[in-house]
PDB file of N, H, CA, C and O in Angstrom:
ATOM      1  N   MET A   1       0.920  -1.207   0.158  1.00  0.00           N
ATOM      2  CA  MET A   1      -0.097   0.098  -0.141  1.00  0.00           C
ATOM      3  C   MET A   1       1.147   1.176   0.068  1.00  0.00           C
ATOM      4  O   MET A   1       2.216   1.082   0.671  1.00  0.00           O
ATOM      5  N   LYS A   2       0.496   2.307  -0.745  1.00  0.00           N
ATOM      6  H   LYS A   2      -0.372   2.384  -1.235  1.00  0.00           H
ATOM      7  CA  LYS A   2       1.307   3.573  -0.706  1.00  0.00           C
ATOM      8  C   LYS A   2       0.168   4.756  -0.461  1.00  0.00           C
ATOM      9  O   LYS A   2      -0.696   5.093  -1.270  1.00  0.00           O
ATOM     10  N   ILE A   3       0.363   5.230   0.699  1.00  0.00           N
ATOM     11  H   ILE A   3       1.065   4.957   1.357  1.00  0.00           H
ATOM     12  CA  ILE A   3      -0.261   6.712   0.878  1.00  0.00           C
ATOM     13  C   ILE A   3       0.319   7.644  -0.001  1.00  0.00           C
ATOM     14  O   ILE A   3       1.493   7.963  -0.183  1.00  0.00           O
ATOM     15  N   ILE A   4      -1.022   8.119  -0.648  1.00  0.00           N
ATOM     16  H   ILE A   4      -1.977   7.860  -0.500  1.00  0.00           H
ATOM     17  CA  ILE A   4      -0.613   9.282  -1.405  1.00  0.00           C
ATOM     18  C   ILE A   4      -1.309  10.914  -0.854  1.00  0.00           C
ATOM     19  O   ILE A   4      -2.519  11.135  -0.890  1.00  0.00           O
ATOM     20  N   SER A   5      -0.591  11.625  -0.514  1.00  0.00           N
ATOM     21  H   SER A   5       0.392  11.445  -0.486  1.00  0.00           H
ATOM     22  CA  SER A   5      -1.149  12.936   0.016  1.00  0.00           C
ATOM     23  C   SER A   5      -1.787  13.759  -1.001  1.00  0.00           C
ATOM     24  O   SER A   5      -1.167  13.563  -2.046  1.00  0.00           O
ATOM     25  N   PRO A   6      -2.734  14.589  -1.189  1.00  0.00           N
ATOM     26  CA  PRO A   6      -3.217  15.256  -2.096  1.00  0.00           C
ATOM     27  C   PRO A   6      -2.202  16.345  -2.379  1.00  0.00           C
ATOM     28  O   PRO A   6      -1.951  16.753  -3.513  1.00  0.00           O
ATOM     29  N   ASN A   7      -1.608  16.809  -1.206  1.00  0.00           N
ATOM     30  H   ASN A   7      -1.812  16.477  -0.285  1.00  0.00           H
ATOM     31  CA  ASN A   7      -0.708  17.997  -1.291  1.00  0.00           C
ATOM     32  C   ASN A   7       0.616  17.447  -2.107  1.00  0.00           C
ATOM     33  O   ASN A   7       1.527  18.274  -2.145  1.00  0.00           O
ATOM     34  N   GLN A   8       0.829  16.422  -2.644  1.00  0.00           N
ATOM     35  H   GLN A   8       0.089  15.750  -2.612  1.00  0.00           H
ATOM     36  CA  GLN A   8       1.888  15.868  -3.284  1.00  0.00           C
ATOM     37  C   GLN A   8       1.758  15.931  -4.852  1.00  0.00           C
ATOM     38  O   GLN A   8       2.679  15.739  -5.647  1.00  0.00           O
ATOM     39  N   GLN A   9       0.461  16.232  -5.151  1.00  0.00           N
ATOM     40  H   GLN A   9      -0.287  16.387  -4.506  1.00  0.00           H
ATOM     41  CA  GLN A   9      -0.107  16.324  -6.474  1.00  0.00           C
ATOM     42  C   GLN A   9      -0.325  18.037  -6.832  1.00  0.00           C
ATOM     43  O   GLN A   9      -0.821  18.890  -6.096  1.00  0.00           O
ATOM     44  N   ARG A  10       0.120  18.167  -7.949  1.00  0.00           N
ATOM     45  H   ARG A  10       0.523  17.474  -8.548  1.00  0.00           H
ATOM     46  CA  ARG A  10       0.257  19.413  -8.907  1.00  0.00           C
ATOM     47  C   ARG A  10      -1.022  19.910  -8.783  1.00  0.00           C
ATOM     48  O   ARG A  10      -1.794  18.970  -8.973  1.00  0.00           O
ATOM     49  N   PRO A  11      -1.716  21.086  -8.524  1.00  0.00           N
ATOM     50  CA  PRO A  11      -2.795  21.584  -8.703  1.00  0.00           C
ATOM     51  C   PRO A  11      -2.787  22.104 -10.366  1.00  0.00           C
ATOM     52  O   PRO A  11      -1.815  22.605 -10.930  1.00  0.00           O
ATOM     53  N   VAL A  12      -4.068  21.857 -10.947  1.00  0.00           N
ATOM     54  H   VAL A  12      -4.858  21.450 -10.489  1.00  0.00           H
ATOM     55  CA  VAL A  12      -4.049  21.812 -12.292  1.00  0.00           C
ATOM     56  C   VAL A  12      -5.596  22.431 -12.628  1.00  0.00           C
ATOM     57  O   VAL A  12      -6.619  21.752 -12.536  1.00  0.00           O
ATOM     58  N   ALA A  13      -5.563  23.683 -12.985  1.00  0.00           N
ATOM     59  H   ALA A  13      -4.732  24.234 -13.059  1.00  0.00           H
ATOM     60  CA  ALA A  13      -7.013  24.568 -13.459  1.00  0.00           C
ATOM     61  C   ALA A  13      -7.644  23.724 -14.020  1.00  0.00           C
ATOM     62  O   ALA A  13      -7.161  22.906 -14.803  1.00  0.00           O
ATOM     63  N   TRP A  14      -9.290  23.838 -13.565  1.00  0.00           N
ATOM     64  H   TRP A  14      -9.682  24.502 -12.928  1.00  0.00           H
ATOM     65  CA  TRP A  14     -10.309  23.222 -14.437  1.00  0.00           C
ATOM     66  C   TRP A  14     -10.196  23.670 -16.120  1.00  0.00           C
ATOM     67  O   TRP A  14      -9.547  24.610 -16.580  1.00  0.00           O
ATOM     68  N   LYS A  15     -10.943  22.799 -16.774  1.00  0.00           N
ATOM     69  H   LYS A  15     -11.470  22.036 -16.400  1.00  0.00           H
ATOM     70  CA  LYS A  15     -10.983  23.065 -18.303  1.00  0.00           C
ATOM     71  C   LYS A  15     -11.703  24.588 -18.457  1.00  0.00           C
ATOM     72  O   LYS A  15     -11.512  25.418 -19.345  1.00  0.00           O
ATOM     73  N   ASN A  16     -12.683  24.674 -17.171  1.00  0.00           N
ATOM     74  H   ASN A  16     -12.839  23.999 -16.449  1.00  0.00           H
ATOM     75  CA  ASN A  16     -13.435  25.918 -17.567  1.00  0.00           C
ATOM     76  C   ASN A  16     -12.834  26.953 -16.458  1.00  0.00           C
ATOM     77  O   ASN A  16     -13.478  27.975 -16.217  1.00  0.00           O
ATOM     78  N   GLY A  17     -11.707  26.718 -15.838  1.00  0.00           N
ATOM     79  H   GLY A  17     -11.184  25.888 -16.033  1.00  0.00           H
ATOM     80  CA  GLY A  17     -10.955  27.751 -15.091  1.00  0.00           C
ATOM     81  C   GLY A  17     -11.720  28.394 -13.836  1.00  0.00           C
ATOM     82  O   GLY A  17     -11.511  29.525 -13.397  1.00  0.00           O
ATOM     83  N   ASN A  18     -12.604  27.504 -13.362  1.00  0.00           N
ATOM     84  H   ASN A  18     -12.774  26.585 -13.718  1.00  0.00           H
ATOM     85  CA  ASN A  18     -13.553  27.875 -11.960  1.00  0.00           C
ATOM     86  C   ASN A  18     -13.076  27.008 -11.025  1.00  0.00           C
ATOM     87  O   ASN A  18     -13.962  26.828 -10.190  1.00  0.00           O
ATOM     88  N   GLY A  19     -11.915  26.273 -10.723  1.00  0.00           N
ATOM     89  H   GLY A  19     -11.195  26.419 -11.402  1.00  0.00           H
ATOM     90  CA  GLY A  19     -11.309  25.475  -9.673  1.00  0.00           C
ATOM     91  C   GLY A  19     -10.246  24.897 -10.058  1.00  0.00           C
ATOM     92  O   GLY A  19      -9.899  24.861 -11.238  1.00  0.00           O
ATOM     93  N   ILE A  20      -9.551  24.332  -9.018  1.00  0.00           N
ATOM     94  H   ILE A  20      -9.833  24.361  -8.059  1.00  0.00           H
ATOM     95  CA  ILE A  20      -8.390  23.334  -9.421  1.00  0.00           C
ATOM     96  C   ILE A  20      -8.711  21.697  -9.087  1.00  0.00           C
ATOM     97  O   ILE A  20      -9.722  21.398  -8.453  1.00  0.00           O
ATOM     98  N   THR A  21      -7.920  20.843  -9.491  1.00  0.00           N
ATOM     99  H   THR A  21      -7.098  21.086 -10.006  1.00  0.00           H
ATOM    100  CA  THR A  21      -8.079  19.364  -8.980  1.00  0.00           C
ATOM    101  C   THR A  21      -6.703  19.014  -8.946  1.00  0.00           C
ATOM    102  O   THR A  21      -5.827  19.643  -9.540  1.00  0.00           O
ATOM    103  N   ARG A  22      -6.515  17.981  -8.229  1.00  0.00           N
ATOM    104  H   ARG A  22      -7.226  17.470  -7.746  1.00  0.00           H
ATOM    105  CA  ARG A  22      -5.362  17.201  -7.851  1.00  0.00           C
ATOM    106  C   ARG A  22      -5.612  16.115  -8.301  1.00  0.00           C
ATOM    107  O   ARG A  22      -6.378  15.417  -7.637  1.00  0.00           O
ATOM    108  N   GLU A  23      -5.108  15.614  -9.482  1.00  0.00           N
ATOM    109  H   GLU A  23      -4.486  16.181 -10.021  1.00  0.00           H
ATOM    110  CA  GLU A  23      -5.084  13.936 -10.008  1.00  0.00           C
ATOM    111  C   GLU A  23      -4.277  12.885  -8.910  1.00  0.00           C
ATOM    112  O   GLU A  23      -3.075  13.070  -8.717  1.00  0.00           O
ATOM    113  N   ILE A  24      -4.764  12.136  -8.432  1.00  0.00           N
ATOM    114  H   ILE A  24      -5.740  11.986  -8.589  1.00  0.00           H
ATOM    115  CA  ILE A  24      -4.380  11.005  -7.618  1.00  0.00           C
ATOM    116  C   ILE A  24      -3.755   9.839  -8.817  1.00  0.00           C
ATOM    117  O   ILE A  24      -2.575   9.545  -9.011  1.00  0.00           O
ATOM    118  N   ALA A  25      -5.026   9.294  -9.544  1.00  0.00           N
ATOM    119  H   ALA A  25      -5.985   9.533  -9.386  1.00  0.00           H
ATOM    120  CA  ALA A  25      -4.543   8.480 -10.412  1.00  0.00           C
ATOM    121  C   ALA A  25      -5.658   8.290 -11.583  1.00  0.00           C
ATOM    122  O   ALA A  25      -6.786   8.774 -11.501  1.00  0.00           O
ATOM    123  N   GLN A  26      -5.201   7.540 -12.655  1.00  0.00           N
ATOM    124  H   GLN A  26      -4.284   7.147 -12.721  1.00  0.00           H
ATOM    125  CA  GLN A  26      -6.036   7.686 -14.017  1.00  0.00           C
ATOM    126  C   GLN A  26      -5.420   6.215 -14.390  1.00  0.00           C
ATOM    127  O   GLN A  26      -4.529   5.526 -13.892  1.00  0.00           O
ATOM    128  N   PHE A  27      -6.368   6.047 -15.567  1.00  0.00           N
ATOM    129  H   PHE A  27      -7.091   6.606 -15.971  1.00  0.00           H
ATOM    130  CA  PHE A  27      -6.276   4.584 -16.288  1.00  0.00           C
ATOM    131  C   PHE A  27      -6.940   4.788 -17.567  1.00  0.00           C
ATOM    132  O   PHE A  27      -8.083   5.244 -17.604  1.00  0.00           O
ATOM    133  N   PRO A  28      -6.231   4.447 -18.721  1.00  0.00           N
ATOM    134  CA  PRO A  28      -4.611   4.396 -18.717  1.00  0.00           C
ATOM    135  C   PRO A  28      -3.965   5.623 -18.454  1.00  0.00           C
ATOM    136  O   PRO A  28      -4.607   6.670 -18.365  1.00  0.00           O
ATOM    137  N   ALA A  29      -2.700   5.568 -18.320  1.00  0.00           N
ATOM    138  H   ALA A  29      -2.178   4.718 -18.392  1.00  0.00           H
ATOM    139  CA  ALA A  29      -1.914   7.048 -17.884  1.00  0.00           C
ATOM    140  C   ALA A  29      -2.099   8.054 -19.081  1.00  0.00           C
ATOM    141  O   ALA A  29      -2.106   9.277 -18.941  1.00  0.00           O
ATOM    142  N   SER A  30      -2.240   7.423 -20.211  1.00  0.00           N
ATOM    143  H   SER A  30      -2.234   6.430 -20.324  1.00  0.00           H
ATOM    144  CA  SER A  30      -2.266   8.400 -21.210  1.00  0.00           C
ATOM    145  C   SER A  30      -3.487   8.865 -21.666  1.00  0.00           C
ATOM    146  O   SER A  30      -4.445   8.286 -21.154  1.00  0.00           O
ATOM    147  N   GLN A  31      -3.837  10.006 -22.728  1.00  0.00           N
ATOM    148  H   GLN A  31      -3.059  10.475 -23.144  1.00  0.00           H
ATOM    149  CA  GLN A  31      -5.403  10.292 -22.751  1.00  0.00           C
ATOM    150  C   GLN A  31      -5.651   9.694 -23.824  1.00  0.00           C
ATOM    151  O   GLN A  31      -4.715   9.578 -24.614  1.00  0.00           O
ATOM    152  N   PRO A  32      -6.737   9.235 -24.120  1.00  0.00           N
ATOM    153  CA  PRO A  32      -7.983   9.532 -23.128  1.00  0.00           C
ATOM    154  C   PRO A  32      -7.797   8.465 -22.358  1.00  0.00           C
ATOM    155  O   PRO A  32      -7.284   7.402 -22.706  1.00  0.00           O
ATOM    156  N   TYR A  33      -8.325   8.823 -21.034  1.00  0.00           N
ATOM    157  H   TYR A  33      -8.742   9.686 -20.752  1.00  0.00           H
ATOM    158  CA  TYR A  33      -8.163   7.863 -19.998  1.00  0.00           C
ATOM    159  C   TYR A  33      -9.716   7.306 -19.921  1.00  0.00           C
ATOM    160  O   TYR A  33     -10.666   7.858 -20.476  1.00  0.00           O
ATOM    161  N   ASN A  34      -9.788   6.089 -19.114  1.00  0.00           N
ATOM    162  H   ASN A  34      -9.016   5.641 -18.663  1.00  0.00           H
ATOM    163  CA  ASN A  34     -11.133   5.312 -19.107  1.00  0.00           C
ATOM    164  C   ASN A  34     -11.741   5.709 -17.459  1.00  0.00           C
ATOM    165  O   ASN A  34     -12.942   5.769 -17.196  1.00  0.00           O
ATOM    166  N   TRP A  35     -10.843   5.907 -16.652  1.00  0.00           N
ATOM    167  H   TRP A  35      -9.867   5.858 -16.866  1.00  0.00           H
ATOM    168  CA  TRP A  35     -11.492   6.815 -15.363  1.00  0.00           C
ATOM    169  C   TRP A  35     -10.313   7.379 -15.031  1.00  0.00           C
ATOM    170  O   TRP A  35      -9.231   7.201 -15.591  1.00  0.00           O
ATOM    171  N   ARG A  36     -10.644   8.315 -13.763  1.00  0.00           N
ATOM    172  H   ARG A  36     -11.522   8.459 -13.308  1.00  0.00           H
ATOM    173  CA  ARG A  36      -9.683   8.839 -13.069  1.00  0.00           C
ATOM    174  C   ARG A  36     -10.087   9.429 -11.411  1.00  0.00           C
ATOM    175  O   ARG A  36     -11.242   9.741 -11.120  1.00  0.00           O
ATOM    176  N   LEU A  37      -9.233   9.490 -10.683  1.00  0.00           N
ATOM    177  H   LEU A  37      -8.295   9.237 -10.920  1.00  0.00           H
ATOM    178  CA  LEU A  37      -9.673   9.867  -9.488  1.00  0.00           C
ATOM    179  C   LEU A  37      -9.019  11.012  -9.067  1.00  0.00           C
ATOM    180  O   LEU A  37      -7.804  10.879  -8.923  1.00  0.00           O
ATOM    181  N   SER A  38      -9.436  11.977  -8.857  1.00  0.00           N
ATOM    182  H   SER A  38     -10.424  12.085  -8.974  1.00  0.00           H
ATOM    183  CA  SER A  38      -8.996  13.449  -8.511  1.00  0.00           C
ATOM    184  C   SER A  38      -9.792  13.944  -7.370  1.00  0.00           C
ATOM    185  O   SER A  38     -10.889  13.469  -7.077  1.00  0.00           O
ATOM    186  N   ILE A  39      -9.212  14.920  -6.728  1.00  0.00           N
ATOM    187  H   ILE A  39      -8.321  15.306  -6.966  1.00  0.00           H
ATOM    188  CA  ILE A  39      -9.753  15.926  -5.715  1.00  0.00           C
ATOM    189  C   ILE A  39     -10.009  17.343  -5.998  1.00  0.00           C
ATOM    190  O   ILE A  39      -8.930  17.830  -6.334  1.00  0.00           O
ATOM    191  N   ALA A  40     -10.811  18.114  -6.016  1.00  0.00           N
ATOM    192  H   ALA A  40     -11.688  17.719  -5.744  1.00  0.00           H
ATOM    193  CA  ALA A  40     -11.274  19.286  -6.620  1.00  0.00           C
ATOM    194  C   ALA A  40     -11.339  20.210  -5.536  1.00  0.00           C
ATOM    195  O   ALA A  40     -11.805  19.848  -4.456  1.00  0.00           O
ATOM    196  N   GLU A  41     -10.914  21.377  -5.720  1.00  0.00           N
ATOM    197  H   GLU A  41     -10.536  21.672  -6.598  1.00  0.00           H
ATOM    198  CA  GLU A  41     -11.154  22.709  -4.957  1.00  0.00           C
ATOM    199  C   GLU A  41     -12.125  23.667  -5.548  1.00  0.00           C
ATOM    200  O   GLU A  41     -12.132  23.918  -6.753  1.00  0.00           O
ATOM    201  N   MET A  42     -13.022  24.251  -4.612  1.00  0.00           N
ATOM    202  H   MET A  42     -13.017  24.046  -3.633  1.00  0.00           H
ATOM    203  CA  MET A  42     -13.731  25.092  -5.311  1.00  0.00           C
ATOM    204  C   MET A  42     -14.301  26.010  -4.261  1.00  0.00           C
ATOM    205  O   MET A  42     -14.911  25.423  -3.367  1.00  0.00           O
ATOM    206  N   ASP A  43     -14.242  27.190  -4.182  1.00  0.00           N
ATOM    207  H   ASP A  43     -13.747  27.667  -4.908  1.00  0.00           H
ATOM    208  CA  ASP A  43     -14.431  28.278  -3.443  1.00  0.00           C
ATOM    209  C   ASP A  43     -15.963  28.917  -3.351  1.00  0.00           C
ATOM    210  O   ASP A  43     -16.373  29.699  -2.493  1.00  0.00           O
ATOM    211  N   GLY A  44     -16.748  28.320  -4.564  1.00  0.00           N
ATOM    212  H   GLY A  44     -16.415  27.685  -5.261  1.00  0.00           H
ATOM    213  CA  GLY A  44     -18.257  29.314  -4.764  1.00  0.00           C
ATOM    214  C   GLY A  44     -18.751  28.367  -5.666  1.00  0.00           C
ATOM    215  O   GLY A  44     -18.523  27.166  -5.812  1.00  0.00           O
ATOM    216  N   ARG A  45     -19.550  29.247  -6.300  1.00  0.00           N
ATOM    217  H   ARG A  45     -19.735  30.223  -6.181  1.00  0.00           H
ATOM    218  CA  ARG A  45     -20.293  28.782  -7.755  1.00  0.00           C
ATOM    219  C   ARG A  45     -19.327  28.658  -8.615  1.00  0.00           C
ATOM    220  O   ARG A  45     -18.346  29.394  -8.721  1.00  0.00           O
ATOM    221  N   ALA A  46     -19.637  27.566  -9.348  1.00  0.00           N
ATOM    222  H   ALA A  46     -20.434  26.968  -9.261  1.00  0.00           H
ATOM    223  CA  ALA A  46     -18.762  26.705 -10.402  1.00  0.00           C
ATOM    224  C   ALA A  46     -19.415  26.053 -11.437  1.00  0.00           C
ATOM    225  O   ALA A  46     -20.185  25.166 -11.071  1.00  0.00           O
ATOM    226  N   GLU A  47     -19.317  26.251 -12.647  1.00  0.00           N
ATOM    227  H   GLU A  47     -18.691  26.971 -12.944  1.00  0.00           H
ATOM    228  CA  GLU A  47     -20.043  25.040 -13.756  1.00  0.00           C
ATOM    229  C   GLU A  47     -18.920  24.388 -13.617  1.00  0.00           C
ATOM    230  O   GLU A  47     -17.792  24.845 -13.430  1.00  0.00           O
ATOM    231  N   PHE A  48     -19.487  22.617 -13.775  1.00  0.00           N
ATOM    232  H   PHE A  48     -20.404  22.246 -13.927  1.00  0.00           H
ATOM    233  CA  PHE A  48     -18.940  21.669 -14.186  1.00  0.00           C
ATOM    234  C   PHE A  48     -18.527  21.865 -15.593  1.00  0.00           C
ATOM    235  O   PHE A  48     -19.155  22.475 -16.458  1.00  0.00           O
ATOM    236  N   SER A  49     -16.896  21.009 -15.756  1.00  0.00           N
ATOM    237  H   SER A  49     -16.386  20.514 -15.053  1.00  0.00           H
ATOM    238  CA  SER A  49     -16.382  20.740 -16.651  1.00  0.00           C
ATOM    239  C   SER A  49     -17.031  19.951 -17.704  1.00  0.00           C
ATOM    240  O   SER A  49     -17.940  19.309 -17.178  1.00  0.00           O
ATOM    241  N   THR A  50     -16.971  19.756 -18.769  1.00  0.00           N
ATOM    242  H   THR A  50     -16.232  20.277 -19.196  1.00  0.00           H
ATOM    243  CA  THR A  50     -17.645  18.624 -19.776  1.00  0.00           C
ATOM    244  C   THR A  50     -16.757  17.622 -19.982  1.00  0.00           C
ATOM    245  O   THR A  50     -15.655  17.950 -20.421  1.00  0.00           O
ATOM    246  N   PHE A  51     -17.026  16.218 -19.721  1.00  0.00           N
ATOM    247  H   PHE A  51     -17.922  15.952 -19.365  1.00  0.00           H
ATOM    248  CA  PHE A  51     -16.169  15.302 -19.998  1.00  0.00           C
ATOM    249  C   PHE A  51     -17.318  14.084 -21.045  1.00  0.00           C
ATOM    250  O   PHE A  51     -17.655  12.968 -20.650  1.00  0.00           O
ATOM    251  N   PRO A  52     -17.711  14.694 -22.352  1.00  0.00           N
ATOM    252  CA  PRO A  52     -18.165  13.361 -22.961  1.00  0.00           C
ATOM    253  C   PRO A  52     -17.474  12.229 -22.965  1.00  0.00           C
ATOM    254  O   PRO A  52     -16.271  11.979 -23.029  1.00  0.00           O
ATOM    255  N   GLY A  53     -18.726  11.392 -22.860  1.00  0.00           N
ATOM    256  H   GLY A  53     -19.704  11.596 -22.808  1.00  0.00           H
ATOM    257  CA  GLY A  53     -18.364   9.832 -22.755  1.00  0.00           C
ATOM    258  C   GLY A  53     -18.432   9.341 -21.311  1.00  0.00           C
ATOM    259  O   GLY A  53     -18.997   8.282 -21.037  1.00  0.00           O
ATOM    260  N   LEU A  54     -17.897  10.053 -20.459  1.00  0.00           N
ATOM    261  H   LEU A  54     -17.437  10.913 -20.681  1.00  0.00           H
ATOM    262  CA  LEU A  54     -17.458   9.785 -19.056  1.00  0.00           C
ATOM    263  C   LEU A  54     -18.315  10.209 -18.122  1.00  0.00           C
ATOM    264  O   LEU A  54     -18.795  11.343 -18.126  1.00  0.00           O
ATOM    265  N   ARG A  55     -18.632   9.089 -17.027  1.00  0.00           N
ATOM    266  H   ARG A  55     -18.242   8.168 -17.023  1.00  0.00           H
ATOM    267  CA  ARG A  55     -19.729   9.522 -16.182  1.00  0.00           C
ATOM    268  C   ARG A  55     -19.049   9.839 -14.673  1.00  0.00           C
ATOM    269  O   ARG A  55     -18.151   9.195 -14.129  1.00  0.00           O
ATOM    270  N   ARG A  56     -19.679  10.905 -14.217  1.00  0.00           N
ATOM    271  H   ARG A  56     -20.408  11.427 -14.659  1.00  0.00           H
ATOM    272  CA  ARG A  56     -18.818  11.242 -12.938  1.00  0.00           C
ATOM    273  C   ARG A  56     -19.469  10.809 -11.532  1.00  0.00           C
ATOM    274  O   ARG A  56     -20.643  10.460 -11.416  1.00  0.00           O
ATOM    275  N   VAL A  57     -18.674  10.872 -10.633  1.00  0.00           N
ATOM    276  H   VAL A  57     -17.719  11.156 -10.728  1.00  0.00           H
ATOM    277  CA  VAL A  57     -19.410  10.044  -9.371  1.00  0.00           C
ATOM    278  C   VAL A  57     -18.769  11.109  -8.637  1.00  0.00           C
ATOM    279  O   VAL A  57     -17.558  11.233  -8.820  1.00  0.00           O
ATOM    280  N   LEU A  58     -19.549  12.183  -7.559  1.00  0.00           N
ATOM    281  H   LEU A  58     -20.532  12.083  -7.410  1.00  0.00           H
ATOM    282  CA  LEU A  58     -19.027  13.153  -6.445  1.00  0.00           C
ATOM    283  C   LEU A  58     -19.187  12.900  -5.355  1.00  0.00           C
ATOM    284  O   LEU A  58     -20.193  12.448  -4.807  1.00  0.00           O
ATOM    285  N   THR A  59     -18.106  13.195  -4.894  1.00  0.00           N
ATOM    286  H   THR A  59     -17.289  13.562  -5.339  1.00  0.00           H
ATOM    287  CA  THR A  59     -18.254  12.933  -2.971  1.00  0.00           C
ATOM    288  C   THR A  59     -17.770  14.205  -2.326  1.00  0.00           C
ATOM    289  O   THR A  59     -16.741  14.710  -2.774  1.00  0.00           O
ATOM    290  N   VAL A  60     -18.244  14.634  -1.574  1.00  0.00           N
ATOM    291  H   VAL A  60     -19.080  14.224  -1.211  1.00  0.00           H
ATOM    292  CA  VAL A  60     -17.791  15.755  -0.545  1.00  0.00           C
ATOM    293  C   VAL A  60     -16.906  15.167   0.371  1.00  0.00           C
ATOM    294  O   VAL A  60     -17.196  14.183   1.051  1.00  0.00           O
ATOM    295  N   ILE A  61     -15.895  15.721   0.397  1.00  0.00           N
ATOM    296  H   ILE A  61     -15.660  16.521  -0.155  1.00  0.00           H
ATOM    297  CA  ILE A  61     -15.041  15.109   1.519  1.00  0.00           C
ATOM    298  C   ILE A  61     -14.785  16.093   2.599  1.00  0.00           C
ATOM    299  O   ILE A  61     -14.348  15.694   3.678  1.00  0.00           O
ATOM    300  N   ALA A  62     -15.034  17.393   2.382  1.00  0.00           N
ATOM    301  H   ALA A  62     -15.389  17.718   1.505  1.00  0.00           H
ATOM    302  CA  ALA A  62     -14.553  18.422   3.540  1.00  0.00           C
ATOM    303  C   ALA A  62     -15.716  19.575   3.120  1.00  0.00           C
ATOM    304  O   ALA A  62     -16.257  19.525   2.015  1.00  0.00           O
ATOM    305  N   GLY A  63     -15.900  20.158   3.675  1.00  0.00           N
ATOM    306  H   GLY A  63     -15.461  20.198   4.572  1.00  0.00           H
ATOM    307  CA  GLY A  63     -16.822  21.425   4.019  1.00  0.00           C
ATOM    308  C   GLY A  63     -18.176  21.031   4.447  1.00  0.00           C
ATOM    309  O   GLY A  63     -18.418  19.942   4.968  1.00  0.00           O
ATOM    310  N   GLN A  64     -19.240  22.143   4.163  1.00  0.00           N
ATOM    311  H   GLN A  64     -19.043  23.027   3.740  1.00  0.00           H
ATOM    312  CA  GLN A  64     -20.441  22.040   4.458  1.00  0.00           C
ATOM    313  C   GLN A  64     -21.390  21.714   3.524  1.00  0.00           C
ATOM    314  O   GLN A  64     -22.536  22.154   3.620  1.00  0.00           O
ATOM    315  N   GLY A  65     -20.946  20.782   2.369  1.00  0.00           N
ATOM    316  H   GLY A  65     -20.016  20.424   2.291  1.00  0.00           H
ATOM    317  CA  GLY A  65     -21.850  20.144   1.230  1.00  0.00           C
ATOM    318  C   GLY A  65     -21.648  21.084   0.234  1.00  0.00           C
ATOM    319  O   GLY A  65     -20.744  21.915   0.148  1.00  0.00           O
ATOM    320  N   MET A  66     -22.670  20.848  -0.583  1.00  0.00           N
ATOM    321  H   MET A  66     -23.404  20.173  -0.513  1.00  0.00           H
ATOM    322  CA  MET A  66     -22.853  21.649  -1.732  1.00  0.00           C
ATOM    323  C   MET A  66     -24.167  21.566  -2.353  1.00  0.00           C
ATOM    324  O   MET A  66     -24.991  20.774  -1.896  1.00  0.00           O
ATOM    325  N   VAL A  67     -24.443  22.302  -3.348  1.00  0.00           N
ATOM    326  H   VAL A  67     -23.774  22.946  -3.719  1.00  0.00           H
ATOM    327  CA  VAL A  67     -26.211  22.388  -3.691  1.00  0.00           C
ATOM    328  C   VAL A  67     -25.873  22.353  -5.035  1.00  0.00           C
ATOM    329  O   VAL A  67     -24.983  23.149  -5.337  1.00  0.00           O
ATOM    330  N   LEU A  68     -26.514  21.365  -6.333  1.00  0.00           N
ATOM    331  H   LEU A  68     -27.237  20.719  -6.088  1.00  0.00           H
ATOM    332  CA  LEU A  68     -26.290  21.383  -7.269  1.00  0.00           C
ATOM    333  C   LEU A  68     -27.446  21.916  -8.212  1.00  0.00           C
ATOM    334  O   LEU A  68     -28.542  21.456  -7.892  1.00  0.00           O
ATOM    335  N   GLU A  69     -27.460  22.518  -8.970  1.00  0.00           N
ATOM    336  H   GLU A  69     -26.569  22.891  -9.230  1.00  0.00           H
ATOM    337  CA  GLU A  69     -28.272  22.986  -9.789  1.00  0.00           C
ATOM    338  C   GLU A  69     -28.373  22.557 -11.304  1.00  0.00           C
ATOM    339  O   GLU A  69     -27.344  22.274 -11.918  1.00  0.00           O
ATOM    340  N   HIS A  70     -29.647  22.508 -11.926  1.00  0.00           N
ATOM    341  H   HIS A  70     -30.483  22.737 -11.428  1.00  0.00           H
ATOM    342  CA  HIS A  70     -29.524  22.082 -13.294  1.00  0.00           C
ATOM    343  C   HIS A  70     -30.143  23.113 -13.978  1.00  0.00           C
ATOM    344  O   HIS A  70     -31.009  23.777 -13.406  1.00  0.00           O
ATOM    345  N   PRO A  71     -29.835  23.331 -15.078  1.00  0.00           N
ATOM    346  CA  PRO A  71     -29.956  24.575 -15.934  1.00  0.00           C
ATOM    347  C   PRO A  71     -31.549  24.276 -16.363  1.00  0.00           C
ATOM    348  O   PRO A  71     -31.912  25.148 -17.153  1.00  0.00           O
ATOM    349  N   LEU A  72     -32.524  23.383 -16.102  1.00  0.00           N
ATOM    350  H   LEU A  72     -32.229  22.675 -15.460  1.00  0.00           H
ATOM    351  CA  LEU A  72     -33.708  23.267 -16.310  1.00  0.00           C
ATOM    352  C   LEU A  72     -34.730  23.459 -15.200  1.00  0.00           C
ATOM    353  O   LEU A  72     -35.917  23.786 -15.217  1.00  0.00           O
ATOM    354  N   ASP A  73     -33.772  23.111 -14.111  1.00  0.00           N
ATOM    355  H   ASP A  73     -32.808  22.846 -14.098  1.00  0.00           H
ATOM    356  CA  ASP A  73     -34.394  23.551 -12.971  1.00  0.00           C
ATOM    357  C   ASP A  73     -35.200  25.066 -12.483  1.00  0.00           C
ATOM    358  O   ASP A  73     -34.709  25.997 -11.845  1.00  0.00           O
ATOM    359  N   ARG A  74     -36.433  24.943 -12.970  1.00  0.00           N
ATOM    360  H   ARG A  74     -36.832  24.187 -13.489  1.00  0.00           H
ATOM    361  CA  ARG A  74     -36.984  26.656 -12.944  1.00  0.00           C
ATOM    362  C   ARG A  74     -37.832  26.805 -11.466  1.00  0.00           C
ATOM    363  O   ARG A  74     -38.858  27.484 -11.428  1.00  0.00           O
ATOM    364  N   SER A  75     -37.328  26.133 -10.298  1.00  0.00           N
ATOM    365  H   SER A  75     -36.494  25.582 -10.329  1.00  0.00           H
ATOM    366  CA  SER A  75     -38.067  26.053  -9.220  1.00  0.00           C
ATOM    367  C   SER A  75     -37.368  27.300  -8.721  1.00  0.00           C
ATOM    368  O   SER A  75     -38.067  27.824  -7.854  1.00  0.00           O
ATOM    369  N   LYS A  76     -36.305  27.938  -8.934  1.00  0.00           N
ATOM    370  H   LYS A  76     -35.737  27.512  -9.638  1.00  0.00           H
ATOM    371  CA  LYS A  76     -35.522  28.818  -7.941  1.00  0.00           C
ATOM    372  C   LYS A  76     -36.109  30.248  -8.784  1.00  0.00           C
ATOM    373  O   LYS A  76     -35.778  31.370  -8.400  1.00  0.00           O
TER     374      LYS A  76
END
């Protein structure tokens, strides 16, 4: 087993510029990849970058949680 600290990973700006991510692992190591594990940081409202053909699993690991909004949600 190898412990990987997120601080050991270089922060990379999101494709849309609204946050940063620290990539922990991906397979295969080259692009395009089949899966990726990363830790993202955001300070406020931000849109998700798109990754066509990939499914996202989101887990909040710190903070007060988050509210997700969809553009078709007109209840607000």
